[in-house]
N, C-alpha and C positions, 0 to 999 in steps of 0.2 A: 504493500499499500505506499502510495506516494504521500509526502508531507508537504503540503502548503506554506510558504513563509512570507511573511510582509518583511520586507527590508527596505533599508536606505543606503544610499552610497554617497560618501563622502571622501574629501581628499584633504590633505593638510601638506601644503607645498609641493603636491604631486606625488607624496606617498599616498596611494588610495585604501580605502576601507569598505567592507560590508557592516553596517549597525543592525544589531538586532535587538528588538524590546523584549527581555524575558524576565519584566518585571512580577509576571504571573508565576513564575518558577516552573512552567509545564514544559519549556524546551530543553532537550536533552539531545545535543549532535555529537556524532562521533567523529573521530579524526578526518575518516575517510569524507565524511557529509561536509566538511568545515573545507578540506582541500577541494573538494568540487565545487563548492561555492566560488572559491577563490580563483578557480583555473580561468584563464583569459581565453579561452576557446570553446569550452562547453558549459561554464557557469557564469557567474556575474563578471568576475574579472575583480582581484584585488591582492594589495601585498599583504592584507592579515584581514581577520575579522574581530569585531568588538562587541561584546554583547553586554546589555545593561540588566541588573539584577539588583535586587532590593534585600539587603542584609535583614536577616531575620530578628525580629523582636529588637532591632534597632532603627532609629530614623537616619539610616544611611544608606547610600548607593553604593554599588558595587561596579567596576570597570572588569571585565575580564577579556582578555586579549591572547588571540590565536595566530601564529604565523600562517602562510599560505599553506604550509605543509599539512596544517591542522594541530601542531603541537602549541600547547600554552606556554606561555613564558610572563616574566613579570610584569611588562610594562612594554610602552611605546611613548616617546613623547609627542609626535606628531597625532597620533591615535589618540592621545589625552586631550590636546585641545579639540580635536573633532567631537569626542565623547563629550567635551564641556559644552558644546554649542547644541549638541544633540539631545542631552539630557537638559538644558535650559529650554529649549523648544518643547521637549514632551512634559514637562513639569512646570513649565511657565514661571523660570526661576530667574532670578537676578543678584546682581552682588556676587560674593563671593560663594563658589560652589565647591563644597568637598564631596569626595569619592573614594571608596578604599579600590586598592589592587596589591597584588602580590608583592609589590616593590614597597607597600606603604600607604598613606594616606595622601592623598595629591588633593591640590586647593586649585579650581580655575577660576577665571573671571573675564568676562565678555567686554572688549574695549573697541568699539565700533565693530569694524569687520575683522577685527584681529582677535586673537584669543592668547591670554597669558595663564601659563600653569607653574604652580610653584612645586618644584622637584623635591624627591627624597634626597637627603645628604649622600652624597657621593663616596664611595669606598673602594677598598682594594687598589689604590694607587701605586703604580710601579711605574718609573723614569727610565729610560737610557737603557733599554734591554736589548741585547744581541741576540737575533734569530736567525738561523740557519735554514733556509728554505730548501738548499740542496749542496751538492758538494762544493759549488763554485760561489753561491750567493748567500751573503750575510746581511740583514736589514737591521737598521737601530728602529726601533719603536719603543711606544709608552703604551700604557693600559689604564683603564678606570672603568669601575662600574658605576652607570648614572641610570641605574634601574636595571639595565642589562648589560653585559660586559662588551667593552669597546677595546679595540686597538687601535693606534692612531700612528700614522707614518706621514712625516713631511717631505714633500717634494717639491722640485724647482719648477716642474714642467706639468701641470696636472692633466691637461688635455691628451698626454701620451703616457701617462700612468696605467700599468697593468692591472686595472681594476678587479677586473674578473679572475685572470689567470693567477695572480698574486693573492688576491682577495681570497680565494678558494683555498690555497696552500695555507695561508694564514688562518683561517676560519676553522680548519680541520688539523692544524698543527697541535703535536703532542704537547706542547707547553699550555694550551689553553683546554685539554682534555679535562675531564669529559663533556662538558658542555659545550664548548668552542666558543667564538666569540665573532661579534661584527667587527668589520676591518674599514677604518676610514683613512684615506688618502688626501690630504690637506695641504694646499698651497698659501703661504702667506703674501696677501695683496698688500696691506698697509699694515701698521701697527696693532688696529683694532680692527681688521678686518680680513677675514679668510674666504677661501674657495674650497669646496668639499665636494667627492665622490665617495659612496658607501658600498659597499659588498654587504648585503643583509643575509645575516644566519635564517634559516627558515625559510626564506624566498629564495635563497642560493644562487643569487644574482645580483648586479646592481640596480638599486633603484634611484627614482628621482630625489629622492630625500629621506632622512632619516634624523627625527628628532633626537632622540639620546645621543646619536653620533654627533650631532652639529653640538650638542652640550658638553659630550666628553672632550671634542676637539677644541673648543673655546677655553674650556677648564684648563687642558694639557698646555693649550699655548698660553694662557697666563702663567702658569708655573714655570714654563721655560724662558720667559720672556719678560714678565713682569707687566704685561699688557694689563690695563686697568678696565673696569666694568664701565659700560657693556660693550662685550665684544658681537660684531655681526658676522654672519656667515651665511655666504651665497650658496644656493644648492645647485645641483645638476639640472633640476626643473627651472631654475631662473628665479627662486624666491630670494629674499634677504630675510633670515631669521636675527632675533636678537637675543642673546644670552646676558642677563643679570646676575651679579653673585658677591657676596660679601667675604671677606676674608679677615678672620680673627688670628689666625697664627700664619705663619709663612706656607705650612702644608693644611690648613684646615681651613675648608671652605664652605660657606652655608649659604641659606636663604638664595639658591639657586633659581632662576626663572627662565622660562623658554617663550618668547613671544612670537607669533607668525599667523598666516592663514586657517582659517578652518571652515571649507566650503561645502554646502549642499551640491550634489550632483543631480542625482534623480532617486525617486522612489518606484517601488514595484512589488511584484509579486513573483515568485518562483516555486515549481515544485521539484523535490528532490527525492 
């Protein structure tokens, strides 16, 4: 028997998502069904799927995020911005909008056509690590968890960076086992302006944008160069995202916020 689902399609800086309303708690999808919904040829097509739930016995909403392969992961920055606007429309909310994720409580706020989210505190910082990809190639990279794990590499020519080839090798490298990592290739344009391309875990390809990757790259850039807040980051899709943060000690960063677009694309019904 097929299941009929009402959905909304959204995108944040070109990072696109299927949004599902499960406030009733009756929807239970398998990894295969989620992957089918995200399939760009036979489904709706998306980098990931976001599900709105209500936490039982609490006046709190929950965001559950699934990569395009159907695997649930902790967080998605661009997805959280879309989720904020989606939730605000459904529940007619304004002001600060808090919701639960597997990475902690996220707080969002609408700012005209932009959405700002206050991220969870980053952790697992590692700077200036040398990673061997093969017998002849060794890369210097940095890593941090901004809700999900990210590796960051700085390059001189972003257009020619081997994002898919090297990104795939780093994503599956034993150094990041067993969970793997997302991989960001970053070029410094100006002291407070970066350009980024990201290979996303779970999508297993380059995407037009990755919010948590933007945050990871901006924070690493600050730690290495001393660039002050805010740092702006241009994604492959052409959008410029803003990362704000506070520094309490040399390696202690908090009050991390990500600001950027979150747009409705279309709504519909699909049978799976």
